[in-house]
C-alpha positions as a Markdown table, in Angstrom:
| # | Residue | x | y | z |
|---|---|---|---|---|
| 1 | Met | 133.9 | 101.7 | 137.0 |
| 2 | Asn | 132.6 | 104.6 | 134.8 |
| 3 | Leu | 129.5 | 104.6 | 132.7 |
| 4 | Phe | 131.3 | 103.8 | 129.4 |
| 5 | Ser | 132.9 | 100.7 | 130.9 |
| 6 | Thr | 129.6 | 99.5 | 132.2 |
| 7 | Phe | 128.0 | 99.8 | 128.8 |
| 8 | Leu | 131.0 | 98.2 | 127.2 |
| 9 | Ile | 130.8 | 95.1 | 129.5 |
| 10 | Ile | 127.1 | 94.6 | 128.7 |
| 11 | His | 127.7 | 95.3 | 125.0 |
| 12 | Val | 130.5 | 92.7 | 124.7 |
| 13 | Ser | 128.7 | 90.1 | 126.8 |
| 14 | Thr | 125.5 | 90.3 | 124.8 |
| 15 | Gly | 127.5 | 90.4 | 121.6 |
| 16 | Leu | 129.2 | 87.1 | 122.4 |
| 17 | Cys | 125.8 | 85.6 | 123.2 |
| 18 | Ala | 124.3 | 87.0 | 120.0 |
| 19 | Val | 127.1 | 85.5 | 117.9 |
| 20 | Leu | 126.3 | 82.1 | 119.3 |
| 21 | Val | 122.5 | 82.4 | 119.4 |
| 22 | Gly | 122.3 | 83.9 | 115.9 |
| 23 | Val | 123.3 | 80.7 | 114.3 |
| 24 | Met | 120.3 | 78.9 | 115.6 |
| 25 | Pro | 117.6 | 80.8 | 113.6 |
| 26 | Ile | 119.7 | 80.2 | 110.5 |
| 27 | Val | 119.9 | 76.5 | 110.8 |
| 28 | Ser | 116.4 | 75.8 | 112.3 |
| 29 | Arg | 113.3 | 75.1 | 110.2 |
| 30 | Lys | 111.9 | 78.4 | 109.0 |
| 31 | Gly | 108.6 | 79.3 | 110.6 |
| 32 | Gly | 108.9 | 76.6 | 113.2 |
| 33 | Arg | 108.7 | 77.0 | 117.0 |
| 34 | Ala | 112.5 | 76.7 | 117.4 |
| 35 | His | 113.1 | 79.3 | 114.7 |
| 36 | Arg | 110.7 | 81.8 | 116.3 |
| 37 | Phe | 112.2 | 81.2 | 119.8 |
| 38 | Trp | 115.8 | 81.6 | 118.8 |
| 39 | Gly | 114.9 | 84.5 | 116.5 |
| 40 | Arg | 113.2 | 86.4 | 119.3 |
| 41 | Leu | 116.1 | 85.6 | 121.7 |
| 42 | Phe | 118.6 | 86.9 | 119.1 |
| 43 | Ala | 116.5 | 90.0 | 118.5 |
| 44 | Gly | 116.4 | 90.7 | 122.2 |
| 45 | Leu | 120.2 | 90.3 | 122.6 |
| 46 | Met | 120.8 | 92.5 | 119.6 |
| 47 | Thr | 118.5 | 95.2 | 121.1 |
| 48 | Val | 120.4 | 95.3 | 124.3 |
| 49 | Leu | 123.7 | 95.3 | 122.4 |
| 50 | Leu | 122.6 | 98.2 | 120.1 |
| 51 | Val | 121.3 | 100.3 | 123.0 |
| 52 | Cys | 124.8 | 100.0 | 124.6 |
| 53 | Ala | 126.5 | 100.7 | 121.3 |
| 54 | Trp | 124.5 | 103.9 | 120.8 |
| 55 | Ala | 125.2 | 105.0 | 124.3 |
| 56 | Met | 129.0 | 104.3 | 123.9 |
| 57 | Thr | 129.0 | 106.2 | 120.6 |
| 58 | Ala | 127.3 | 109.2 | 122.3 |
| 59 | Leu | 129.9 | 109.1 | 125.1 |
| 60 | Arg | 132.9 | 108.6 | 122.9 |
| 61 | Phe | 132.1 | 109.5 | 119.3 |
| 62 | Asn | 133.6 | 107.1 | 116.7 |
| 63 | Thr | 132.8 | 107.1 | 112.9 |
| 64 | Tyr | 133.2 | 103.4 | 112.5 |
| 65 | Phe | 131.0 | 102.5 | 115.5 |
| 66 | Leu | 128.4 | 105.0 | 114.3 |
| 67 | Ala | 128.2 | 103.3 | 110.9 |
| 68 | Leu | 128.2 | 99.9 | 112.4 |
| 69 | Ser | 125.4 | 100.7 | 114.9 |
| 70 | Ala | 123.3 | 102.4 | 112.2 |
| 71 | Thr | 123.5 | 99.5 | 109.8 |
| 72 | Ala | 122.9 | 96.8 | 112.5 |
| 73 | Thr | 120.0 | 98.8 | 114.0 |
| 74 | Leu | 118.2 | 99.2 | 110.7 |
| 75 | Gly | 118.8 | 95.6 | 109.7 |
| 76 | Leu | 117.4 | 94.3 | 113.0 |
| 77 | Phe | 114.5 | 96.8 | 113.2 |
| 78 | Ser | 113.4 | 96.4 | 109.6 |
| 79 | Gly | 114.0 | 92.7 | 109.6 |
| 80 | Val | 111.6 | 92.3 | 112.6 |
| 81 | Arg | 109.0 | 94.9 | 111.5 |
| 82 | Val | 108.6 | 93.4 | 108.0 |
| 83 | Leu | 106.9 | 90.4 | 109.7 |
| 84 | Arg | 104.0 | 92.8 | 110.3 |
| 85 | Arg | 104.0 | 94.1 | 106.8 |
| 86 | Lys | 103.4 | 90.9 | 104.8 |
| 87 | Arg | 100.5 | 92.1 | 102.7 |
| 88 | Pro | 100.7 | 95.9 | 102.3 |
| 89 | Asp | 98.8 | 95.5 | 99.0 |
| 90 | Leu | 95.7 | 94.3 | 100.7 |
| 91 | Asn | 95.8 | 95.5 | 104.3 |
| 92 | Thr | 96.5 | 99.1 | 105.2 |
| 93 | Ala | 97.4 | 97.9 | 108.7 |
| 94 | Asp | 100.4 | 96.1 | 107.1 |
| 95 | Arg | 101.8 | 99.3 | 105.7 |
| 96 | Ala | 104.6 | 101.3 | 107.2 |
| 97 | Arg | 103.8 | 103.2 | 110.3 |
| 98 | Pro | 105.3 | 106.5 | 111.5 |
| 99 | Leu | 107.8 | 104.6 | 113.6 |
| 100 | Asp | 109.0 | 102.8 | 110.4 |
| 101 | Trp | 109.4 | 106.0 | 108.5 |
| 102 | Ala | 111.2 | 107.8 | 111.4 |
| 103 | Ala | 113.7 | 105.0 | 112.0 |
| 104 | Thr | 114.5 | 104.5 | 108.3 |
| 105 | Leu | 114.9 | 108.2 | 107.6 |
| 106 | Gly | 117.0 | 108.6 | 110.7 |
| 107 | Val | 119.4 | 105.8 | 109.8 |
| 108 | Thr | 119.6 | 106.9 | 106.2 |
| 109 | Gly | 120.5 | 110.3 | 107.3 |
| 110 | Ile | 123.2 | 108.9 | 109.6 |
| 111 | Gly | 124.6 | 106.9 | 106.6 |
| 112 | Leu | 124.9 | 110.1 | 104.6 |
| 113 | Trp | 126.5 | 111.9 | 107.5 |
| 114 | Val | 129.1 | 109.1 | 107.9 |
| 115 | Leu | 130.0 | 109.4 | 104.2 |
| 116 | Val | 130.4 | 113.2 | 104.6 |
| 117 | Leu | 132.7 | 112.7 | 107.6 |
| 118 | Leu | 134.8 | 110.2 | 105.7 |
| 119 | Ala | 135.1 | 112.5 | 102.7 |
| 120 | Lys | 136.4 | 115.2 | 105.1 |
| 121 | Gly | 139.0 | 112.8 | 106.4 |
| 122 | Gln | 137.3 | 112.5 | 109.8 |
| 123 | Ser | 137.6 | 108.8 | 110.1 |
| 124 | Asp | 138.0 | 106.7 | 113.3 |
| 125 | Gly | 138.8 | 103.1 | 112.6 |
| 126 | Pro | 139.1 | 101.4 | 109.1 |
| 127 | Ala | 137.7 | 103.8 | 106.5 |
| 128 | Thr | 137.0 | 101.0 | 104.0 |
| 129 | Val | 134.8 | 99.2 | 106.4 |
| 130 | Ser | 133.0 | 102.4 | 107.4 |
| 131 | Val | 132.2 | 103.2 | 103.8 |
| 132 | Ala | 130.8 | 99.7 | 103.2 |
| 133 | Leu | 128.7 | 99.9 | 106.3 |
| 134 | Ala | 127.4 | 103.4 | 105.4 |
| 135 | Ala | 126.6 | 102.2 | 101.9 |
| 136 | Ser | 124.7 | 99.2 | 103.3 |
| 137 | Ala | 122.6 | 101.5 | 105.5 |
| 138 | Leu | 121.9 | 103.8 | 102.6 |
| 139 | Thr | 120.9 | 100.9 | 100.3 |
| 140 | Met | 118.7 | 99.3 | 102.9 |
| 141 | Gly | 117.2 | 102.6 | 103.9 |
| 142 | Ser | 116.5 | 103.6 | 100.2 |
| 143 | Trp | 114.8 | 100.2 | 99.6 |
| 144 | Asp | 112.6 | 100.5 | 102.6 |
| 145 | Leu | 111.6 | 104.1 | 101.8 |
| 146 | Trp | 110.6 | 102.9 | 98.3 |
| 147 | Arg | 108.6 | 100.0 | 99.7 |
| 148 | Phe | 106.9 | 102.3 | 102.2 |
| 149 | Ser | 105.9 | 104.9 | 99.6 |
| 150 | Ala | 104.8 | 102.3 | 96.9 |
| 151 | Pro | 103.6 | 99.2 | 98.7 |
| 152 | Lys | 101.9 | 97.8 | 95.6 |
| 153 | Ser | 104.6 | 98.6 | 93.0 |
| 154 | Trp | 107.4 | 96.6 | 91.6 |
| 155 | Pro | 108.9 | 94.3 | 92.8 |
| 156 | Phe | 106.0 | 93.4 | 95.2 |
| 157 | Ser | 105.2 | 89.7 | 95.5 |
| 158 | Leu | 103.5 | 87.5 | 98.1 |
| 159 | Glu | 106.9 | 86.2 | 99.3 |
| 160 | Leu | 108.7 | 89.5 | 99.3 |
| 161 | Trp | 108.5 | 89.8 | 103.0 |
| 162 | Thr | 110.3 | 86.5 | 103.3 |
| 163 | Tyr | 113.3 | 87.7 | 101.2 |
| 164 | Glu | 113.4 | 91.0 | 103.1 |
| 165 | His | 113.3 | 89.3 | 106.5 |
| 166 | Leu | 116.1 | 86.9 | 105.5 |
| 167 | Thr | 118.3 | 89.6 | 104.0 |
| 168 | Lys | 117.9 | 92.0 | 106.9 |
| 169 | Met | 118.3 | 89.5 | 109.8 |
| 170 | Leu | 121.4 | 88.0 | 108.1 |
| 171 | Gly | 122.7 | 91.5 | 107.6 |
| 172 | Ala | 122.2 | 92.2 | 111.3 |
| 173 | Tyr | 124.0 | 89.0 | 112.2 |
| 174 | Ser | 126.9 | 89.8 | 109.9 |
| 175 | Ala | 127.2 | 93.2 | 111.6 |
| 176 | Val | 127.6 | 91.7 | 115.1 |
| 177 | Leu | 130.0 | 89.0 | 113.6 |
| 178 | Ser | 132.1 | 91.8 | 112.1 |
| 179 | Ala | 132.5 | 93.5 | 115.4 |
| 180 | Phe | 133.3 | 90.1 | 117.1 |
| 181 | Ser | 135.9 | 89.3 | 114.4 |
| 182 | Gly | 137.5 | 92.7 | 114.4 |
| 183 | Asn | 138.1 | 92.5 | 118.2 |
| 184 | Phe | 139.0 | 88.8 | 118.6 |
| 185 | Leu | 140.3 | 87.5 | 115.2 |
| 186 | Thr | 143.4 | 89.8 | 115.3 |
| 187 | Ala | 145.5 | 87.4 | 113.3 |
| 188 | Leu | 143.7 | 88.6 | 110.2 |
| 189 | Pro | 144.6 | 91.9 | 108.5 |
| 190 | Ala | 142.8 | 94.8 | 110.3 |
| 191 | Thr | 140.4 | 95.6 | 107.5 |
| 192 | Trp | 139.6 | 92.0 | 106.5 |
| 193 | Ser | 139.0 | 90.9 | 110.0 |
| 194 | Gln | 136.0 | 93.2 | 110.1 |
| 195 | Leu | 135.0 | 93.0 | 106.4 |
| 196 | Trp | 134.9 | 89.2 | 105.7 |
| 197 | Pro | 131.6 | 88.6 | 107.5 |
| 198 | Thr | 129.9 | 91.2 | 105.3 |
| 199 | Val | 131.3 | 89.7 | 102.1 |
| 200 | Leu | 130.4 | 86.2 | 103.2 |
| 201 | Phe | 126.8 | 86.9 | 104.2 |
| 202 | Gln | 126.1 | 89.1 | 101.2 |
| 203 | Cys | 127.1 | 86.1 | 99.0 |
| 204 | Leu | 125.0 | 83.8 | 101.3 |
| 205 | Ile | 122.0 | 86.1 | 101.0 |
| 206 | Val | 122.2 | 86.2 | 97.2 |
| 207 | Val | 122.5 | 82.4 | 96.9 |
| 208 | Trp | 119.7 | 81.8 | 99.5 |
| 209 | Val | 117.2 | 84.2 | 97.8 |
| 210 | Ala | 118.1 | 82.7 | 94.4 |
| 211 | Ile | 117.3 | 79.2 | 95.7 |
| 212 | Leu | 114.0 | 80.3 | 97.1 |
| 213 | Leu | 113.1 | 82.0 | 93.8 |
| 214 | Ile | 114.0 | 78.8 | 91.8 |
| 215 | Arg | 111.9 | 76.7 | 94.2 |
| 216 | Lys | 109.0 | 79.1 | 93.7 |
| 217 | Arg | 109.2 | 78.9 | 90.0 |
| 218 | Arg | 109.4 | 75.1 | 90.0 |
| 219 | Arg | 106.3 | 75.0 | 92.2 |
| 220 | Ala | 104.5 | 77.3 | 89.8 |
| 221 | Leu | 105.4 | 75.1 | 86.8 |
| 222 | Cys | 104.2 | 72.0 | 88.6 |
| 223 | Val | 100.9 | 73.6 | 89.5 |
| 224 | Gly | 100.6 | 74.9 | 85.9 |
């Protein structure tokens, strides 16, 4: 068995586990012990999965896998790290560290590189999905860079970290679900078998954040 095959077996195995485990933090009570346990387990599985993904991409370069790995990595990394940046307006320790800057700039650069490769016609895998993934990486990276450079500016709020954590972790889960669907749900058209999780979870994120904002406003009105 060669090195690539070894990484592939670990990658697929942890990916299947992450697809199953990733549901638990979504359905468990937020902030509770079960949510933290399943969230940490999901993050651990995703870390192993992504290490293998980057190794396989280095061994056999593929534009699609590069875009997918970059997007999932930033979603997971930033989604976990934002839990340590809850009050950047008050605590300098809660502001972005050099590691945050380096990871975000690196993934943003990879997103731009993927778009350049696609524009040159150097595409491996579904180009539409690769563009969507690269755009997601750029959007997320640009947002984080703005938050890092202006931690007190719009749209800062006390609950902003909650919305960021929710958005980024659901994005990381949708990325692994996209890979799972693309490989195993082959009855669907090739592009949509990998794209539907992104569309579904983007809609879910918008609805979920809207519900949280509405609840926040109702609480404010009741207190007022």
